DRENDO-1510 file (C-alpha; in Angstrom, 1 decimal, always signed):
<recs>
REC; n; res; u; v; w
REC; 1; MET; -22.7; +31.5; +44.4 .
REC; 2; LYS; -25.0; +28.6; +43.9 .
REC; 3; SER; -23.5; +25.3; +44.9 .
REC; 4; GLY; -23.8; +22.2; +42.9 .
REC; 5; PHE; -22.6; +20.5; +39.7 .
REC; 6; ASP; -23.5; +23.0; +37.1 .
REC; 7; ARG; -22.3; +24.0; +33.7 .
REC; 8; ILE; -21.3; +27.4; +32.3 .
REC; 9; MET; -23.8; +28.6; +29.7 .
REC; 10; ILE; -22.9; +31.6; +27.6 .
REC; 11; VAL; -26.0; +32.9; +25.8 .
REC; 12; ALA; -25.9; +35.5; +23.0 .
REC; 13; THR; -28.2; +38.4; +23.6 .
REC; 14; ALA; -28.7; +39.1; +19.9 .
REC; 15; PRO; -27.3; +36.3; +17.7 .
REC; 16; GLY; -26.7; +37.1; +14.1 .
REC; 17; PRO; -26.1; +35.1; +11.0 .
REC; 18; THR; -22.6; +36.3; +10.1 .
REC; 19; ALA; -20.4; +33.4; +9.0 .
REC; 20; PHE; -16.7; +32.9; +9.6 .
REC; 21; SER; -15.9; +33.9; +6.0 .
REC; 22; SER; -17.0; +37.5; +6.7 .
REC; 23; LEU; -14.6; +37.9; +9.6 .
REC; 24; HIS; -11.0; +38.9; +9.7 .
REC; 25; PRO; -8.9; +35.9; +8.7 .
REC; 26; GLY; -6.5; +36.2; +11.6 .
REC; 27; ALA; -8.1; +36.8; +14.9 .
REC; 28; ILE; -11.8; +35.9; +14.8 .
REC; 29; LEU; -12.9; +36.2; +18.3 .
REC; 30; ALA; -12.6; +35.6; +21.8 .
REC; 31; LEU; -13.7; +34.9; +25.1 .
REC; 32; ILE; -14.3; +33.3; +28.4 .
REC; 33; SER; -14.1; +31.4; +31.3 .
REC; 34; VAL; -14.1; +32.6; +34.9 .
REC; 35; LEU; -15.0; +31.5; +38.0 .
REC; 36; PHE; -15.4; +31.1; +41.5 .
REC; 37; GLY; -12.9; +30.0; +44.1 .
REC; 38; GLY; -13.4; +27.5; +46.8 .
REC; 39; SER; -14.4; +23.8; +46.8 .
REC; 40; PRO; -17.8; +23.2; +45.4 .
REC; 41; VAL; -20.3; +21.3; +47.4 .
REC; 42; VAL; -22.2; +19.0; +45.1 .
REC; 43; THR; -25.8; +19.2; +46.2 .
REC; 44; GLN; -27.7; +19.5; +42.9 .
REC; 45; ALA; -27.9; +17.1; +40.0 .
REC; 46; GLN; -26.6; +18.0; +36.6 .
REC; 47; ALA; -29.0; +17.9; +33.7 .
REC; 48; SER; -26.4; +16.5; +31.3 .
REC; 49; PHE; -22.8; +15.4; +31.0 .
REC; 50; VAL; -20.1; +16.2; +28.5 .
REC; 51; HIS; -19.5; +13.1; +26.3 .
REC; 52; PRO; -16.9; +11.7; +25.8 .
REC; 53; GLY; -16.0; +13.1; +29.2 .
REC; 54; LEU; -14.0; +10.8; +31.4 .
REC; 55; LEU; -10.2; +11.1; +31.0 .
REC; 56; HIS; -10.6; +12.3; +27.4 .
REC; 57; THR; -13.0; +14.7; +25.7 .
REC; 58; GLN; -13.5; +14.8; +22.0 .
REC; 59; ALA; -11.2; +17.9; +21.9 .
REC; 60; ASP; -8.5; +15.9; +23.7 .
REC; 61; LEU; -8.8; +13.0; +21.2 .
REC; 62; ASN; -8.7; +15.4; +18.3 .
REC; 63; ARG; -5.6; +17.0; +19.6 .
REC; 64; ILE; -3.8; +13.7; +20.1 .
REC; 65; LYS; -4.8; +12.4; +16.7 .
REC; 66; SER; -3.6; +15.6; +15.0 .
REC; 67; MET; -0.3; +15.7; +16.8 .
REC; 68; VAL; +0.4; +12.0; +16.1 .
REC; 69; ALA; -0.5; +12.4; +12.4 .
REC; 70; SER; +1.9; +15.3; +12.1 .
REC; 71; ASN; +4.7; +13.4; +13.9 .
REC; 72; THR; +4.8; +16.1; +16.5 .
REC; 73; ASP; +6.9; +15.3; +19.6 .
REC; 74; PRO; +6.5; +14.4; +22.4 .
REC; 75; TYR; +3.2; +13.0; +21.2 .
REC; 76; LYS; +4.9; +10.8; +18.5 .
REC; 77; LYS; +7.3; +9.3; +21.0 .
REC; 78; GLY; +4.5; +8.7; +23.4 .
REC; 79; PHE; +2.4; +7.1; +20.7 .
REC; 80; ASP; +5.3; +4.8; +19.6 .
REC; 81; VAL; +5.4; +3.5; +23.2 .
REC; 82; PHE; +1.7; +3.2; +23.4 .
REC; 83; ALA; +1.1; +1.5; +20.0 .
REC; 84; SER; +3.8; -1.1; +20.6 .
REC; 85; HIS; +2.2; -2.3; +23.9 .
REC; 86; PRO; +0.7; -5.8; +23.5 .
REC; 87; GLN; -2.8; -4.6; +24.7 .
REC; 88; SER; -2.9; -1.7; +22.2 .
REC; 89; ARG; -3.0; -4.1; +19.2 .
REC; 90; SER; -6.1; -5.0; +17.3 .
REC; 91; THR; -4.8; -8.5; +17.1 .
REC; 92; TYR; -5.0; -8.9; +20.9 .
REC; 93; ALA; -6.6; -12.3; +21.8 .
REC; 94; VAL; -9.6; -11.7; +24.1 .
REC; 95; GLN; -9.3; -13.7; +27.3 .
REC; 96; GLY; -12.8; -13.4; +28.7 .
REC; 97; GLY; -15.5; -13.0; +29.6 .
REC; 98; PHE; -16.3; -15.0; +32.7 .
REC; 99; LYS; -19.1; -15.0; +35.1 .
REC; 100; GLU; -16.7; -14.1; +37.9 .
REC; 101; MET; -13.5; -12.2; +38.4 .
REC; 102; GLY; -11.8; -12.1; +41.8 .
REC; 103; ARG; -8.8; -10.7; +43.6 .
REC; 104; ASN; -7.3; -12.4; +46.7 .
REC; 105; PRO; -8.0; -15.1; +45.9 .
REC; 106; ASN; -7.5; -14.5; +42.2 .
REC; 107; VAL; -10.3; -15.8; +40.0 .
REC; 108; ASN; -9.8; -15.1; +36.3 .
REC; 109; MET; -7.9; -12.0; +37.4 .
REC; 110; GLY; -5.0; -12.0; +34.9 .
REC; 111; GLN; -7.5; -12.4; +32.1 .
REC; 112; ALA; -9.7; -9.6; +33.4 .
REC; 113; VAL; -6.7; -7.2; +33.8 .
REC; 114; THR; -5.4; -7.6; +30.3 .
REC; 115; ASP; -8.8; -7.5; +28.7 .
REC; 116; CYS; -9.7; -4.2; +30.5 .
REC; 117; ASN; -6.3; -2.8; +29.4 .
REC; 118; ALA; -6.9; -3.9; +25.9 .
REC; 119; ALA; -10.5; -2.5; +25.8 .
REC; 120; TYR; -9.3; +0.9; +26.9 .
REC; 121; GLN; -6.1; +1.0; +24.8 .
REC; 122; ASN; -7.8; -0.3; +21.6 .
REC; 123; ALA; -10.5; +2.4; +22.1 .
REC; 124; LEU; -7.8; +5.0; +22.2 .
REC; 125; MET; -6.1; +3.5; +19.1 .
REC; 126; TRP; -9.4; +3.7; +17.3 .
REC; 127; ALA; -9.8; +7.4; +18.2 .
REC; 128; ILE; -6.3; +8.2; +17.2 .
REC; 129; THR; -6.0; +6.2; +14.0 .
REC; 130; GLY; -9.5; +5.9; +12.7 .
REC; 131; ASN; -8.8; +2.2; +12.1 .
REC; 132; ARG; -12.1; +0.3; +12.8 .
REC; 133; ALA; -10.3; -2.9; +13.7 .
REC; 134; TYR; -9.4; -1.2; +17.0 .
REC; 135; ALA; -12.9; -0.2; +17.7 .
REC; 136; ASP; -14.2; -3.7; +16.9 .
REC; 137; LYS; -11.7; -5.2; +19.3 .
REC; 138; SER; -12.7; -2.9; +22.1 .
REC; 139; ILE; -16.4; -3.6; +21.5 .
REC; 140; ARG; -15.7; -7.3; +21.5 .
REC; 141; ILE; -14.1; -7.1; +24.9 .
REC; 142; LEU; -16.9; -4.9; +26.3 .
REC; 143; ASP; -19.6; -7.2; +24.9 .
REC; 144; VAL; -18.1; -10.4; +26.1 .
REC; 145; TRP; -17.7; -9.2; +29.7 .
REC; 146; SER; -21.0; -7.4; +29.9 .
REC; 147; ALA; -22.8; -10.6; +28.6 .
REC; 148; ASN; -21.2; -12.8; +31.3 .
REC; 149; LEU; -19.9; -11.0; +34.4 .
REC; 150; THR; -22.1; -11.3; +37.4 .
REC; 151; THR; -19.7; -11.4; +40.4 .
REC; 152; ILE; -16.6; -9.6; +41.5 .
REC; 153; SER; -15.1; -11.5; +44.5 .
REC; 154; GLY; -12.3; -11.8; +47.0 .
REC; 155; LYS; -10.9; -9.8; +49.9 .
REC; 156; ASP; -9.6; -7.3; +47.3 .
REC; 157; ALA; -12.8; -7.1; +45.3 .
REC; 158; ILE; -13.0; -3.4; +45.8 .
REC; 159; LEU; -9.6; -2.9; +44.2 .
REC; 160; ALA; -10.5; -5.2; +41.3 .
REC; 161; ALA; -13.6; -3.2; +40.6 .
REC; 162; GLY; -12.1; +0.2; +41.2 .
REC; 163; ILE; -8.9; -0.3; +39.3 .
REC; 164; TYR; -9.8; -2.5; +36.3 .
REC; 165; GLY; -13.3; -1.2; +36.1 .
REC; 166; PHE; -11.9; +2.2; +35.6 .
REC; 167; LYS; -10.1; +1.1; +32.4 .
REC; 168; LEU; -13.3; -0.6; +31.2 .
REC; 169; VAL; -15.6; +2.3; +31.8 .
REC; 170; ASN; -13.2; +4.7; +30.0 .
REC; 171; ALA; -13.2; +2.3; +27.1 .
REC; 172; ALA; -16.9; +2.2; +27.0 .
REC; 173; GLU; -17.2; +6.0; +27.2 .
REC; 174; ILE; -14.8; +6.5; +24.2 .
REC; 175; ILE; -16.5; +3.8; +22.1 .
REC; 176; ARG; -20.0; +5.0; +22.8 .
REC; 177; TYR; -19.4; +8.6; +21.9 .
REC; 178; THR; -17.0; +8.4; +18.9 .
REC; 179; ASN; -19.3; +6.7; +16.3 .
REC; 180; ALA; -17.5; +3.4; +16.7 .
REC; 181; GLY; -20.6; +1.3; +15.7 .
REC; 182; TRP; -21.5; -0.1; +19.1 .
REC; 183; ALA; -25.0; -1.5; +19.1 .
REC; 184; PRO; -27.6; +0.2; +21.3 .
REC; 185; ALA; -28.5; -3.1; +22.9 .
REC; 186; SER; -24.9; -3.7; +23.8 .
REC; 187; ILE; -24.6; -0.3; +25.3 .
REC; 188; THR; -27.6; -0.9; +27.5 .
REC; 189; ARG; -26.2; -4.2; +28.6 .
REC; 190; ALA; -22.8; -2.5; +29.5 .
REC; 191; GLU; -24.6; +0.1; +31.5 .
REC; 192; GLY; -26.3; -2.7; +33.4 .
REC; 193; MET; -22.9; -4.4; +34.1 .
REC; 194; PHE; -21.4; -1.2; +35.5 .
REC; 195; LYS; -24.4; -0.3; +37.6 .
REC; 196; ASN; -25.4; -3.8; +38.8 .
REC; 197; VAL; -22.0; -5.6; +39.0 .
REC; 198; PHE; -19.3; -3.0; +39.5 .
REC; 199; TYR; -21.1; -0.2; +41.4 .
REC; 200; PRO; -22.4; -2.4; +44.3 .
REC; 201; VAL; -18.8; -3.4; +45.1 .
REC; 202; ILE; -17.5; +0.2; +45.3 .
REC; 203; LYS; -20.6; +2.2; +46.4 .
REC; 204; ASP; -19.6; +2.3; +50.1 .
REC; 205; PHE; -16.0; +3.0; +49.3 .
REC; 206; ALA; -13.3; +1.2; +51.5 .
REC; 207; THR; -13.4; +2.9; +54.9 .
REC; 208; PHE; -11.3; +0.2; +56.5 .
REC; 209; ALA; -8.2; +0.6; +54.2 .
REC; 210; ASN; -5.5; +2.9; +53.1 .
REC; 211; GLY; -6.7; +5.8; +50.9 .
REC; 212; ASN; -5.7; +4.3; +47.6 .
REC; 213; TRP; -8.6; +1.8; +48.0 .
REC; 214; GLU; -11.2; +4.5; +48.5 .
REC; 215; LEU; -9.8; +6.5; +45.6 .
REC; 216; ALA; -10.1; +3.5; +43.3 .
REC; 217; CYS; -13.8; +3.6; +44.2 .
REC; 218; VAL; -14.1; +7.3; +43.6 .
REC; 219; GLN; -12.5; +7.3; +40.2 .
REC; 220; THR; -14.6; +4.4; +38.9 .
REC; 221; MET; -17.8; +5.7; +40.5 .
REC; 222; MET; -17.3; +9.0; +38.7 .
REC; 223; GLY; -16.8; +7.1; +35.5 .
REC; 224; ILE; -19.9; +5.0; +35.9 .
REC; 225; GLY; -21.9; +8.1; +36.7 .
REC; 226; VAL; -20.9; +9.9; +33.5 .
REC; 227; PHE; -21.1; +6.8; +31.3 .
REC; 228; THR; -24.6; +5.9; +32.5 .
REC; 229; ASN; -25.7; +9.5; +32.8 .
REC; 230; ASP; -26.5; +9.0; +36.5 .
REC; 231; THR; -26.0; +12.2; +38.4 .
REC; 232; ALA; -26.6; +10.6; +41.8 .
REC; 233; ILE; -23.7; +8.2; +41.3 .
REC; 234; PHE; -21.5; +10.9; +40.0 .
REC; 235; ASN; -22.3; +13.3; +42.8 .
REC; 236; ARG; -21.8; +10.7; +45.5 .
REC; 237; ALA; -18.3; +10.1; +44.2 .
REC; 238; VAL; -17.4; +13.8; +44.0 .
REC; 239; ASN; -18.8; +14.6; +47.4 .
REC; 240; TRP; -16.6; +11.8; +48.8 .
REC; 241; TYR; -13.5; +13.4; +47.1 .
REC; 242; TYR; -14.2; +16.6; +49.0 .
REC; 243; HIS; -16.0; +15.5; +52.2 .
REC; 244; GLY; -15.5; +11.8; +52.8 .
REC; 245; SER; -14.9; +10.6; +56.3 .
REC; 246; TYR; -11.9; +8.4; +55.9 .
REC; 247; ASN; -8.6; +8.2; +54.0 .
REC; 248; GLY; -9.8; +8.6; +50.4 .
REC; 249; THR; -10.6; +12.3; +50.3 .
REC; 250; LEU; -8.4; +15.0; +49.0 .
REC; 251; THR; -7.4; +16.5; +52.3 .
REC; 252; HIS; -7.3; +13.2; +54.1 .
REC; 253; TYR; -4.9; +11.8; +51.5 .
REC; 254; VAL; -2.8; +14.9; +51.0 .
REC; 255; ILE; -2.9; +15.6; +54.7 .
REC; 256; ASN; -1.3; +19.0; +55.0 .
REC; 257; GLU; -0.1; +22.1; +53.2 .
REC; 258; ALA; +3.4; +20.6; +52.9 .
REC; 259; GLY; +2.0; +17.9; +50.7 .
REC; 260; GLN; +2.6; +14.9; +52.9 .
REC; 261; CYS; +0.3; +12.0; +52.0 .
REC; 262; GLN; -1.6; +9.5; +54.1 .
REC; 263; GLU; +0.6; +6.7; +52.7 .
REC; 264; SER; +3.9; +8.6; +52.7 .
REC; 265; GLY; +5.0; +6.6; +55.7 .
REC; 266; ARG; +4.0; +3.3; +54.2 .
REC; 267; ASP; +5.9; +3.2; +50.9 .
REC; 268; GLN; +6.3; +5.4; +47.8 .
REC; 269; THR; +4.6; +3.0; +45.4 .
REC; 270; HIS; +1.3; +3.2; +47.1 .
REC; 271; THR; +1.6; +6.9; +47.8 .
REC; 272; GLN; +2.0; +7.5; +44.1 .
REC; 273; LEU; -0.8; +5.1; +43.3 .
REC; 274; GLY; -3.2; +7.1; +45.4 .
REC; 275; LEU; -2.0; +10.4; +44.0 .
REC; 276; GLY; -2.5; +9.2; +40.5 .
REC; 277; MET; -6.1; +8.2; +41.3 .
REC; 278; LEU; -6.7; +11.6; +42.8 .
REC; 279; ALA; -5.5; +13.2; +39.6 .
REC; 280; ALA; -7.7; +10.9; +37.5 .
REC; 281; CYS; -10.7; +12.0; +39.5 .
REC; 282; ALA; -9.7; +15.6; +39.0 .
REC; 283; GLU; -9.4; +15.2; +35.3 .
REC; 284; ILE; -12.9; +13.8; +35.0 .
REC; 285; GLY; -14.1; +16.6; +37.2 .
REC; 286; TRP; -12.4; +19.2; +35.0 .
REC; 287; ASN; -14.0; +17.7; +31.9 .
REC; 288; GLN; -17.4; +17.9; +33.5 .
REC; 289; GLY; -16.9; +21.5; +34.7 .
REC; 290; LEU; -15.5; +21.1; +38.2 .
REC; 291; ASP; -12.1; +22.3; +39.3 .
REC; 292; MET; -11.2; +19.4; +41.6 .
REC; 293; TYR; -7.5; +20.0; +40.7 .
REC; 294; GLY; -7.6; +23.4; +42.3 .
REC; 295; ALA; -9.5; +22.5; +45.4 .
REC; 296; GLU; -8.1; +23.5; +48.8 .
REC; 297; ALA; -5.6; +25.9; +47.3 .
REC; 298; ASP; -4.1; +23.3; +44.9 .
REC; 299; ARG; -3.7; +20.7; +47.5 .
REC; 300; LEU; -3.3; +18.0; +44.9 .
REC; 301; LEU; -0.4; +19.7; +43.3 .
REC; 302; LYS; +1.2; +20.0; +46.8 .
REC; 303; GLY; +1.0; +16.3; +47.2 .
REC; 304; PHE; +2.7; +15.7; +43.8 .
REC; 305; GLU; +5.4; +18.2; +44.6 .
REC; 306; TYR; +6.2; +16.7; +48.0 .
REC; 307; THR; +6.2; +13.1; +46.7 .
REC; 308; ALA; +8.2; +13.9; +43.6 .
REC; 309; LYS; +10.7; +15.9; +45.6 .
REC; 310; TYR; +11.4; +13.0; +48.0 .
REC; 311; ASN; +11.5; +10.4; +45.2 .
REC; 312; LEU; +14.0; +12.6; +43.3 .
REC; 313; GLY; +16.4; +12.3; +46.3 .
REC; 314; ASN; +15.6; +15.4; +48.3 .
REC; 315; SER; +14.6; +15.8; +51.9 .
REC; 316; VAL; +11.1; +16.7; +52.9 .
REC; 317; PRO; +9.4; +17.4; +56.3 .
REC; 318; PHE; +7.4; +14.7; +57.9 .
REC; 319; GLN; +4.6; +15.1; +60.5 .
REC; 320; GLU; +3.8; +12.1; +62.7 .
REC; 321; TYR; +0.4; +10.9; +61.7 .
REC; 322; THR; -2.4; +8.4; +62.4 .
REC; 323; ASP; -4.8; +7.7; +59.6 .
REC; 324; PHE; -8.6; +7.9; +59.8 .
REC; 325; THR; -9.1; +4.2; +60.3 .
REC; 326; ARG; -6.8; +4.5; +63.4 .
REC; 327; LYS; -4.9; +1.4; +62.2 .
REC; 328; TYR; -1.9; +3.0; +60.6 .
REC; 329; HIS; +0.5; +5.1; +62.7 .
REC; 330; GLN; +3.5; +6.6; +60.9 .
REC; 331; THR; +6.5; +8.4; +62.5 .
REC; 332; ALA; +8.8; +8.9; +59.5 .
REC; 333; ILE; +8.6; +9.0; +55.7 .
REC; 334; SER; +9.2; +5.5; +54.2 .
REC; 335; PRO; +12.2; +4.9; +52.0 .
REC; 336; LEU; +10.6; +1.8; +50.6 .
REC; 337; THR; +10.5; +2.0; +46.8 .
REC; 338; ARG; +12.0; +5.5; +46.9 .
REC; 339; GLY; +12.9; +6.7; +43.4 .
REC; 340; ALA; +10.6; +4.3; +41.6 .
REC; 341; LEU; +8.6; +6.9; +39.9 .
REC; 342; ARG; +5.2; +5.9; +38.6 .
REC; 343; PRO; +3.8; +7.2; +35.3 .
REC; 344; ILE; +1.4; +9.7; +36.9 .
REC; 345; TYR; +3.2; +13.0; +36.5 .
REC; 346; GLU; +2.4; +14.2; +32.9 .
REC; 347; MET; -1.3; +14.7; +33.5 .
REC; 348; VAL; -0.8; +16.9; +36.5 .
REC; 349; TYR; +2.2; +18.8; +35.2 .
REC; 350; TYR; +0.5; +19.8; +31.9 .
REC; 351; HIS; -2.7; +20.7; +33.7 .
REC; 352; PHE; -1.1; +23.1; +36.1 .
REC; 353; ALA; +1.7; +24.4; +33.7 .
REC; 354; ASN; -0.1; +24.7; +30.4 .
REC; 355; ARG; -3.8; +24.6; +31.2 .
REC; 356; ARG; -3.7; +26.7; +34.3 .
REC; 357; GLY; -0.5; +28.6; +33.5 .
REC; 358; LEU; +1.1; +28.4; +37.0 .
REC; 359; PRO; +4.7; +29.6; +37.3 .
REC; 360; ALA; +7.5; +27.1; +36.9 .
REC; 361; SER; +8.4; +27.6; +40.6 .
REC; 362; SER; +5.1; +25.9; +41.6 .
REC; 363; LEU; +5.9; +22.8; +39.6 .
REC; 364; THR; +9.6; +22.2; +40.1 .
REC; 365; TYR; +9.6; +18.6; +41.2 .
REC; 366; THR; +6.5; +17.5; +39.3 .
REC; 367; LYS; +8.2; +18.7; +36.1 .
REC; 368; GLN; +11.5; +17.0; +36.9 .
REC; 369; ALA; +9.6; +13.7; +37.5 .
REC; 370; ALA; +7.7; +14.0; +34.3 .
REC; 371; GLU; +10.8; +14.7; +32.3 .
REC; 372; GLN; +12.6; +11.8; +33.9 .
REC; 373; LEU; +9.8; +9.4; +32.8 .
REC; 374; ARG; +9.1; +10.9; +29.4 .
REC; 375; PRO; +7.7; +9.3; +27.4 .
REC; 376; GLU; +5.5; +7.7; +30.0 .
REC; 377; ARG; +4.9; +4.0; +29.7 .
REC; 378; ASP; +2.3; +1.7; +31.3 .
REC; 379; ALA; +2.0; +1.5; +35.1 .
REC; 380; ALA; +3.1; -1.4; +37.1 .
REC; 381; GLN; +0.3; -3.9; +37.4 .
REC; 382; ALA; -1.8; -1.5; +35.3 .
REC; 383; ASP; -2.9; +0.2; +38.5 .
REC; 384; ASN; -2.7; +3.7; +37.1 .
REC; 385; ILE; -3.6; +4.8; +33.5 .
REC; 386; GLY; +0.0; +5.5; +32.4 .
REC; 387; PHE; +1.0; +6.7; +28.9 .
REC; 388; GLY; +0.6; +10.3; +30.0 .
REC; 389; THR; +3.1; +11.8; +27.4 .
REC; 390; LEU; +0.7; +10.7; +24.6 .
REC; 391; LEU; -2.5; +11.2; +26.5 .
REC; 392; PHE; -2.1; +14.3; +28.6 .
REC; 393; THR; +0.5; +16.5; +26.9 .
REC; 394; ARG; -1.1; +19.8; +25.9 .
REC; 395; PRO; +0.4; +22.9; +24.3 .
REC; 396; TYR; +0.4; +26.0; +26.5 .
REC; 397; GLY; -2.9; +27.8; +26.2 .
REC; 398; LEU; -4.3; +25.8; +23.4 .
REC; 399; VAL; -7.8; +24.4; +23.6 .
REC; 400; ASP; -9.7; +22.9; +20.7 .
REC; 401; VAL; -13.2; +24.2; +20.2 .
REC; 402; GLY; -16.2; +22.6; +18.4 .
REC; 403; VAL; -18.4; +24.0; +15.7 .
REC; 404; LEU; -17.4; +27.6; +15.1 .
REC; 405; SER; -19.9; +28.4; +12.3 .
REC; 406; ALA; -23.0; +27.2; +10.6 .
REC; 407; ASP; -20.9; +25.4; +7.9 .
REC; 408; GLY; -19.2; +23.2; +10.5 .
REC; 409; GLY; -15.7; +24.8; +10.4 .
REC; 410; ARG; -13.4; +24.1; +13.4 .
REC; 411; GLY; -10.9; +26.3; +15.1 .
REC; 412; GLN; -8.6; +26.7; +18.1 .
REC; 413; ALA; -8.9; +28.7; +21.2 .
REC; 414; VAL; -5.9; +30.4; +22.8 .
REC; 415; PHE; -6.2; +30.6; +26.6 .
REC; 416; PHE; -4.8; +33.5; +28.5 .
REC; 417; PRO; -4.6; +32.8; +32.3 .
REC; 418; ARG; -6.0; +36.1; +33.5 .
REC; 419; VAL; -9.2; +37.0; +35.2 .
REC; 420; TRP; -11.8; +38.0; +32.6 .
REC; 421; ASP; -13.5; +41.2; +33.6 .
REC; 422; GLY; -16.7; +40.3; +31.8 .
REC; 423; ARG; -16.3; +42.8; +28.9 .
REC; 424; THR; -13.0; +42.4; +27.1 .
REC; 425; ARG; -11.8; +44.2; +24.0 .
REC; 426; LEU; -11.2; +41.7; +21.2 .
REC; 427; ALA; -9.2; +41.7; +17.9 .
REC; 428; GLN; -10.7; +43.4; +14.8 .
REC; 429; VAL; -14.1; +42.0; +13.8 .
REC; 430; ARG; -15.7; +42.8; +10.5 .
REC; 431; GLY; -19.4; +42.8; +9.7 .
REC; 432; SER; -22.3; +44.8; +10.9 .
REC; 433; THR; -24.1; +41.8; +12.5 .
REC; 434; PRO; -22.8; +40.3; +15.8 .
REC; 435; PRO; -21.4; +36.9; +14.9 .
REC; 436; VAL; -22.2; +34.0; +17.3 .
REC; 437; ILE; -19.8; +31.1; +18.1 .
REC; 438; ASP; -20.8; +27.8; +19.6 .
REC; 439; VAL; -18.2; +27.0; +22.3 .
REC; 440; ARG; -19.4; +23.5; +23.1 .
REC; 441; ASP; -15.9; +22.0; +23.3 .
REC; 442; LEU; -14.6; +24.5; +25.7 .
REC; 443; MET; -15.4; +24.1; +29.4 .
REC; 444; GLY; -19.0; +24.7; +28.9 .
REC; 445; ARG; -21.8; +24.8; +26.4 .
REC; 446; GLY; -23.4; +27.9; +24.8 .
REC; 447; THR; -22.7; +30.8; +22.6 .
REC; 448; LEU; -20.6; +33.9; +22.7 .
REC; 449; MET; -21.7; +37.2; +21.0 .
REC; 450; VAL; -19.2; +39.6; +19.5 .
REC; 451; THR; -20.4; +43.2; +18.9 .
REC; 452; PRO; -19.4; +45.1; +15.8 .
REC; 453; GLY; -17.1; +47.2; +18.0 .
REC; 454; GLY; -15.2; +44.1; +18.9 .
REC; 455; GLU; -16.4; +43.5; +22.4 .
REC; 456; ALA; -17.6; +40.2; +23.8 .
REC; 457; THR; -20.6; +40.1; +26.1 .
REC; 458; ALA; -22.3; +37.2; +27.9 .
REC; 459; SER; -25.8; +37.9; +29.2 .
REC; 460; ARG; -26.0; +35.0; +31.6 .
REC; 461; LEU; -23.7; +32.7; +33.3 .
REC; 462; GLU; -25.0; +29.5; +35.0 .
REC; 463; GLY; -22.7; +27.6; +37.2 .
REC; 464; GLY; -19.4; +27.5; +35.5 .
REC; 465; THR; -16.0; +26.1; +34.9 .
REC; 466; ARG; -13.1; +26.8; +37.3 .
REC; 467; ALA; -10.5; +28.0; +34.8 .
REC; 468; ARG; -9.8; +31.7; +35.2 .
REC; 469; GLY; -9.0; +33.7; +32.1 .
REC; 470; PHE; -10.4; +34.2; +28.6 .
REC; 471; TYR; -10.1; +32.7; +25.2 .
REC; 472; LEU; -9.2; +34.1; +21.8 .
REC; 473; ILE; -10.6; +31.9; +19.1 .
REC; 474; THR; -8.8; +31.8; +15.8 .
REC; 475; GLN; -9.2; +29.8; +12.6 .
REC; 476; ARG; -7.3; +26.6; +12.6 .
REC; 477; GLY; -3.7; +27.1; +11.5 .
REC; 478; THR; -3.8; +30.9; +11.8 .
REC; 479; ALA; -2.2; +33.1; +14.3 .
REC; 480; PRO; -4.2; +35.9; +16.0 .
REC; 481; SER; -3.4; +39.3; +14.6 .
REC; 482; ALA; -4.2; +40.9; +17.8 .
REC; 483; TYR; -4.9; +39.9; +21.4 .
REC; 484; PRO; -7.5; +41.0; +23.8 .
REC; 485; ASN; -6.5; +43.9; +25.9 .
</recs>
């Protein structure tokens, strides 16, 4: 297997012109995914990124918008909480921008925090409602900060850049790639702000601190890499997630197979903060074709299960531990802030339960924590994304797909969590010419060919996603009349 950050490419061997109208109205086709186990080592640059492709792809935004419009729960309950938040309003009064923002000592910090929240939340409101007032507000915030900010200061500058910068770059990614009307010159200026003001603060991570500091760097560095289409920045962050030398890597934060975390002996607030940041990194990775969720035999999920179990009042084992800075020695799990669940659980629960299809027994405590918080609200001090019920709920096995035919029709893909054998019998297909489907909104880009006999073949796979199984693509609103064998 070739290592590196690559994308799956399905290429039809003999594409034909058959349109969707010539196919069976129920099940139209099917296909794919696959992949390879193990933790990828990022050694090669990626030619292109998926956009939008940080915490939310276009398919994600389409799903949320559709579910909210149809008043479908739990999306609707999640949306009601989200829309009522002061920083989700198009009437939000912009506080900045300033030439400097700093943390410890605070310099324009409160204004920066609320503006970054409002930029992200208004960008989402624009994507969900289509109301341009929200887009204009997000653009206003992005523009006023990118036109002025030159310095991020203070002893906690890394946290300021890594936490609040993450909200800001997610806003920028959504606005840039959803036809919101952001001027090209403003986009270029925002790229300069992220690369010249935020990135220098986080580029060397935070090797002197607890792991949540480093993970704040990793999540925002990944975001900057995608938004600015800089593969070197992106790969630097992903490599640190897997192979960094200090506390902010996957296996140095979730330190063992039991799921104990580097900060479990400190307090439960910071432990959950770091786990939420790990999950945010994994979600970006997934949207760019990397299974960072599943690395090291689902180590991230083990951290969530351990932490949720303890915070729900259960006993967990504890291993005496000294961190990689050699400054923090822990002999027992900390009861400080025990039971104060942070809004980080929906993203991980729905990934492993409905996207990956893991059995309920693997998700017992993560599920209970998610249910207790549902609908998720904003995170304390805005340190995690929050609002996961709205943003990360996903129906079991349902993946939106992009253009399904030459006439621009859309559809849905039903995911079956099984290993694809490379040549799977599909539902009935009519027509003498093999139809071709563009699967650009799945985990990769390319086309899938279906033969007249109803079999799918892919002549070449390059790199790939990490989801195992295959997809049955149906017309929107219809049920498949048959499933792949």
